[in-house]
C-alpha positions, -999 to +999 in steps of 0.1 A: -011-583+317+012-591+288-018-591+264-028-556+277+007-542+273+009-557+238-024-540+229-015-507+246+001-490+215-030-499+194-053-487+221-034-454+225-034-449+187-072-456+185-081-432+214-058-405+200-076-408+166-109-405+184-097-375+204-084-357+172-116-365+153-137-350+181-113-320+184-115-314+146-153-312+149-151-287+178-124-267+160-147-263+130-175-251+153-154-228+174-132-217+145-162-205+126-175-186+156-142-169+161-140-159+124-176-146+125-168-127+157-136-112+143-154-103+110-183-087+129-161-067+152-135-058+126-108-077+145-077-083+124-062-110+147-081-140+133-051-163+134-045-154+171-080-164+179-078-196+158-049-207+181-073-204+211-099-222+191-075-252+187-068-253+224-104-250+234-113-277+208-087-301+223-100-294+258-136-300+249-127-331+230-109-344+260-140-339+281-162-356+255-139-385+252-136-390+290-174-387+293-180-413+266-155-436+282-175-432+314-207-440+294-224-406+302-259-401+288-263-436+274-298-441+287-318-443+255-299-469+234-330-490+228-352-461+218-356-444+184-324-425+175-339-391+180-340-398+218-303-405+224-292-378+199-312-351+216-305-364+251-267-366+245-267-332+229-284-317+259-263-335+285-230-328+267-238-291+261-245-287+298-214-307+307-191-289+283-204-255+295-199-265+331-164-278+325-155-246+305-167-224+333-150-245+360-117-245+341-117-207+337-126-202+373-097-225+384-072-208+362-084-174+374-082-184+411-047-199+405-037-165+390-049-146+420-084-135+409-116-141+429-141-167+418-165-140+407-138-123+386-129-156+370-163-166+357-160-162+319-183-139+300-199-164+277-221-150+250-218-115+263-219-124+300-245-132+326-268-162+328-285-152+295-252-152+276-242-186+291-277-200+282-274-188+246-239-204+243-253-237+258-282-236+233-259-230+204-236-258+216-267-281+219-276-275+183-240-278+172-238-312+189-268-327+172-250-335+139-221-349+160-243-373+180-264-380+149-233-394+132-222-412+164-256-429+169-258-439+133-223-454+135-234-473+167-265-487+151-252-494+116-216-500+124-187-477+116-177-495+084-213-495+071-218-458+078-185-449+062-194-469+031-229-452+029-215-417+034-182-419+014-188-446-013-219-434-032-244-449-007-234-485-013-236-508+017-203-522+029-216-558+023-221-553-014-185-542-023 
């Protein structure tokens, strides 16, 4: 128990870094969509929408982090990397869409709305809009899981070295 408590600050720091890294990725995706939407609709409140993008990114990052800690969608670790990347992207896009809808419904019901009134209008509303957002999210998650799976196979240090140090393997420093 003492060993666990001694490691607790390091564990908290590590998981917080993971959460913020995931949130940054989602903020870039959501932030770009909100800028695009604001530019398309002539909305002058871009910073206002970026605040919501930060909040949504943190919520989505929390869901991803918890799902990863629960080992969700880790069925294809021994297959070629394309399988876990595509599978995780599909599972997590469905999971994130479902959590977003559930969260909005719970907030709406808590504020006195009916369930039907609380369902968010994703992608313009209806099942087609929700499906379009899920497909966009799926393709947005492919680079995320591509990096994660490469890090799993190569090791985080090796991947960082290949990406950020002119392609030199970590062992040949």
